[in-house]
N, C-alpha and C positions, 0 to 999 in steps of 0.2 A: 419470292421471283422476284427478280430485279425491276422497275417501273416502268422502264424503259423496251420491255420484253412485251412481244402480242401474245396473248391466250394464244392463238391458235395463228402458224404463219400464212403468209400471203407467196401462194404456187403461181410461179412467171414462168411461159413457155414460151419459147423465140422461134417455136412451129417446131418439126418433125427432123429427129436429123441434131438437136438441140436437148441438152440435159436442162431437165424443169429446173427453175432455181427459188429458193425458197425462203422468204425476205422474212425474220422472226422477231426484228426489233425495230427500232425506232431509226436507229444507227445506219441499219442498211439500208432503210428505206429512202437513208438520206442520200447515202454513199450512190443505192440506184439512181435517184432522183438528178443529182448530179454528175452522173455521166450521160443522161439525156444529151441528144442533139439538141442544140440551142433553139435550132429552128422549128423543132417539131412542140416546141413551150408553151403550150395554150393557157386557159383559165383554169383546167380542171388540173394541168400541171401545177401551174401556180400553187391552187387550194390545196394539194396535198404538200409540197413544199412549206406551205405556209402551215401544216396543220402537225410536220413534221417538225418543223423549226419551234413552234409554240410546247409542243411535247418535249422537247429536248429543254428549252428554259422553264417548265413545271407548271405552263398555260395551259395546258387541255391533258390529258391522258391518253397513253400508249394507245388504247383501243378506239379512242379520237381521231387517232391519227392513220391508224389503220385504215381505219372506213374510207378515210379520203384516198388515200396511197389503194386499196382496194376498188375503190369505183374510178380511181386514173389507169390501176393497169386493168380494168372490163372494160373503159371506152378508149383504152391503145390498144386492146384485143392482145394483151397481152395474160389478161388470169385465164389460167390453166380448167380450163372447167373439167377433166377430168374427177377433180376432184369435187367440186358441184355436183354430179352427178348420184353418188351414190346416198350423200345424204338427202336428197331432193325424195330419193325416192323410200329410204324410211321415213320422212316425213309423211309422205302418200301412205306409207303402213301404217302407221302411228294414227292418221287420220281416220284412215277408215276401218282399225282397231277400236276407235274412240267410238265410232257410229253402231258399232255390232251390239 
């Protein structure tokens, strides 16, 4: 696997009526961030951009950049929550199974 690919894509949702976008690597994350409106580029944006830049230059892993990009998507309310719900349910089920 390419060192710039994410282990799992970050799913971006722009709301009802828009398709869910999957950001699967550092390059796609950079493209998304570069298209972000200038007036909405705050510290979380800058952190994600810096992490993606560091990953491209080999100073950070793709997964570290993914975490920063995911944080940006969560803060901006673009992170698709549908993917998180089943995972959370699986974790709860496993936790309950371990307690038995």
